[in-house]
C-alpha positions as CSV (number, residue, x, y, z in Angstrom):
1,X,3.3,-79.1,29.9
2,X,-0.2,-78.1,29.9
3,X,-2.9,-77.5,32.8
4,X,-4.7,-80.7,31.5
5,X,-1.8,-83.1,31.5
6,X,1.4,-83.1,33.2
7,X,4.7,-84.1,31.6
8,X,6.5,-87.2,33.2
9,X,9.5,-89.1,32.1
10,X,10.5,-92.9,32.9
11,X,12.0,-92.0,36.6
12,X,8.5,-90.1,37.3
13,X,6.3,-92.7,36.4
14,X,8.7,-95.2,38.2
15,X,7.6,-93.0,41.4
16,X,4.0,-92.8,40.4
17,X,4.0,-96.8,40.5
18,X,5.5,-96.9,44.2
19,X,2.5,-94.5,45.3
20,X,0.0,-96.4,43.6
21,X,1.1,-99.6,44.9
22,X,0.9,-98.3,48.4
23,X,-2.6,-96.7,47.7
24,X,-4.2,-99.4,46.0
25,X,-4.4,-102.1,48.4
26,X,-5.6,-99.3,51.3
27,X,-8.8,-98.6,48.9
28,X,-8.6,-99.9,45.4
29,X,-11.7,-98.5,44.0
30,X,-11.2,-95.1,45.3
31,X,-7.8,-94.9,43.4
32,X,-9.5,-96.1,40.7
33,X,-11.6,-92.9,40.2
34,X,-8.8,-90.9,39.5
35,X,-9.1,-92.4,36.3
36,X,-5.4,-91.7,35.3
37,X,-4.1,-91.9,31.8
38,X,-0.6,-91.7,30.3
39,X,-0.1,-90.3,26.8
40,X,2.7,-91.4,25.0
41,X,3.9,-90.2,21.5
42,X,5.5,-92.7,19.5
43,X,7.1,-93.6,15.9
44,X,7.5,-96.7,16.4
45,X,7.0,-99.0,13.5
46,X,5.1,-101.8,15.0
47,X,2.7,-99.1,16.4
48,X,2.2,-96.9,13.9
49,X,1.6,-99.9,11.4
50,X,-1.1,-101.0,13.7
51,X,-2.8,-98.0,13.9
52,X,-2.5,-97.7,9.8
53,X,-4.3,-100.7,10.0
54,X,-7.3,-99.8,12.0
55,X,-7.3,-96.2,10.2
56,X,-7.8,-98.5,6.6
57,X,-10.2,-101.0,8.0
58,X,-12.7,-98.4,9.7
59,X,-12.3,-96.4,6.2
60,X,-12.9,-99.9,4.3
61,X,-9.5,-99.5,2.5
62,X,-6.3,-100.9,1.7
63,X,-3.6,-100.4,4.6
64,X,-1.1,-99.7,1.9
65,X,-3.2,-96.6,0.7
66,X,-2.6,-95.2,4.2
67,X,0.7,-93.3,5.1
68,X,1.5,-92.0,8.4
69,X,4.3,-91.4,10.6
70,X,3.5,-90.7,14.0
71,X,0.7,-91.3,16.8
72,X,-0.1,-90.7,20.0
73,X,-1.4,-93.4,22.6
74,X,-3.9,-93.1,25.6
75,X,-3.2,-95.6,28.3
76,X,-5.5,-96.0,31.2
77,X,-3.0,-96.6,34.2
78,X,-2.8,-98.5,37.3
79,X,0.1,-99.8,39.5
80,X,-0.3,-103.4,37.3
81,X,-0.2,-101.5,33.9
82,X,2.8,-99.2,34.6
83,X,4.6,-102.2,36.0
84,X,4.1,-103.6,32.7
85,X,4.9,-100.5,30.6
86,X,8.0,-99.9,32.3
87,X,9.0,-103.7,31.2
88,X,8.7,-105.5,28.4
89,X,5.1,-103.9,27.7
90,X,1.6,-105.0,27.0
91,X,-0.6,-105.8,24.1
92,X,-3.0,-103.2,23.2
93,X,-6.6,-103.7,23.1
94,X,-9.2,-100.8,22.8
95,X,-6.8,-98.2,23.3
96,X,-6.9,-95.1,21.5
97,X,-4.7,-93.3,19.4
98,X,-4.4,-89.5,17.6
99,X,-3.3,-88.6,14.4
100,X,-3.2,-85.7,12.4
101,X,-5.9,-86.0,9.8
102,X,-5.7,-84.9,6.1
103,X,-6.2,-81.4,5.2
104,X,-9.1,-79.5,7.2
105,X,-9.8,-82.7,9.4
106,X,-7.6,-81.7,12.2
107,X,-6.7,-84.4,15.1
108,X,-8.9,-87.3,14.6
109,X,-8.8,-90.2,17.3
110,X,-9.2,-94.2,16.6
111,X,-8.8,-97.3,18.4
112,X,-6.8,-100.3,17.9
113,X,-10.0,-102.3,18.7
114,X,-10.0,-102.0,14.5
115,X,-6.6,-103.4,14.4
116,X,-6.3,-107.2,13.6
117,X,-2.3,-106.8,15.0
118,X,-2.2,-105.4,18.2
119,X,1.0,-103.9,19.0
120,X,3.2,-103.6,22.4
121,X,2.8,-100.6,24.3
122,X,5.9,-99.9,26.6
123,X,7.7,-96.7,27.8
124,X,11.0,-97.6,25.8
125,X,8.7,-96.5,22.5
126,X,7.4,-93.3,23.7
127,X,9.9,-90.1,22.6
128,X,7.1,-87.8,25.0
129,X,5.0,-89.1,27.9
130,X,2.4,-86.9,30.0
131,X,-0.2,-88.3,32.7
132,X,-3.9,-87.0,32.5
133,X,-7.2,-87.4,34.1
134,X,-9.0,-88.1,31.3
135,X,-8.3,-89.3,27.7
136,X,-10.0,-86.2,26.4
137,X,-6.9,-84.2,25.9
138,X,-4.8,-86.6,23.8
139,X,-5.8,-84.3,20.7
140,X,-4.0,-81.2,22.5
141,X,-1.3,-83.5,23.4
142,X,-0.2,-84.4,20.1
143,X,-1.2,-81.0,18.6
144,X,1.5,-79.8,21.5
145,X,4.4,-82.4,20.7
146,X,3.9,-84.1,17.5
147,X,5.8,-83.4,14.1
148,X,2.0,-81.9,12.8
149,X,2.9,-84.4,9.6
150,X,-0.7,-85.3,8.3
151,X,-1.8,-88.8,7.4
152,X,-1.7,-89.6,3.7
153,X,-4.5,-91.5,2.2
154,X,-4.9,-92.4,-1.4
155,X,-8.2,-91.8,-3.2
156,X,-9.5,-94.9,-4.8
157,X,-12.8,-95.0,-7.0
158,X,-15.1,-97.7,-5.1
159,X,-16.5,-100.4,-7.4
160,X,-19.8,-100.9,-6.7
161,X,-20.8,-102.6,-9.5
162,X,-19.5,-104.9,-12.1
163,X,-20.7,-102.8,-14.9
164,X,-18.5,-99.7,-13.6
165,X,-15.2,-101.5,-13.6
166,X,-12.9,-100.4,-16.5
167,X,-12.5,-103.3,-18.7
168,X,-15.2,-105.1,-18.3
169,X,-17.7,-105.3,-20.9
170,X,-21.0,-104.4,-20.3
171,X,-23.6,-107.4,-21.0
172,X,-26.7,-105.8,-22.9
173,X,-30.2,-106.8,-21.4
174,X,-31.8,-109.5,-23.4
175,X,-34.7,-108.3,-25.6
176,X,-38.6,-109.0,-24.1
177,X,-40.4,-110.1,-27.0
178,X,-43.7,-108.7,-27.3
179,X,-46.7,-110.4,-26.1
180,X,-48.6,-112.3,-29.0
181,X,-52.2,-110.6,-29.4
182,X,-55.0,-112.7,-28.6
183,X,-56.7,-114.3,-31.3
184,X,-59.7,-113.1,-33.2
185,X,-62.8,-115.0,-32.4
186,X,-65.6,-115.1,-35.1
187,X,-69.1,-115.7,-33.7
188,X,-70.7,-118.6,-35.0
189,X,-74.1,-118.1,-36.4
190,X,-76.5,-121.0,-35.5
191,X,-77.6,-123.0,-38.3
192,X,-81.4,-122.8,-37.2
193,X,-80.9,-119.0,-37.6
194,X,-79.5,-119.1,-41.1
195,X,-82.0,-121.8,-42.4
196,X,-85.1,-119.8,-40.8
197,X,-83.5,-116.6,-42.7
198,X,-83.4,-118.9,-45.7
199,X,-87.2,-119.9,-45.9
200,X,-88.0,-116.5,-45.5
201,X,-86.3,-115.0,-48.2
202,X,-87.4,-117.8,-50.5
203,X,-90.9,-117.1,-49.9
204,X,-90.7,-113.5,-50.5
205,X,-89.2,-114.1,-53.9
206,X,-92.0,-116.6,-54.6
207,X,-94.8,-114.0,-53.7
208,X,-93.2,-111.3,-55.6
209,X,-92.9,-113.7,-58.8
210,X,-96.6,-114.8,-58.5
């Protein structure tokens, strides 16, 4: 028991249902301002499996890599919700759950919104229950009543590139052929210029020889 949440059993929850059933028709909005939550501790296989799936999906790993034994669930309650919980239950949607993280992480919270399979939440699945005026103290509830067994997550090396995968040969890069050098262009000497030069040389020789 805590000053932030009160322990309750199935009989007490039934009495709370009776009280809310009387008050809600008088002023439904006012009763909703109570913002009541039920905390439930569970080792139910279906609920824990859904929690494992949510943890794995959020961390982008395989569900088989997550080992978990227990979670605490926070459910916002009203008369309709309590009636369902006392009966066959209802499907979780965005309800939050808490679990003991890996070493050094403390208590962590997650939502069933990340789980593709939505478990059925019912009073019969909870070994310990409390009511609170907020979901803020779910971690404290789990710390007080839980078995303190941390989640186990297998650490795998993520494969981000094909070349990093073991057993996959790395294809060597294709060599790029060097660019061919530009051809050397020999400038042409105009024929007229060559002829003129030849005449001058002939005249000079003729003048020298007399």
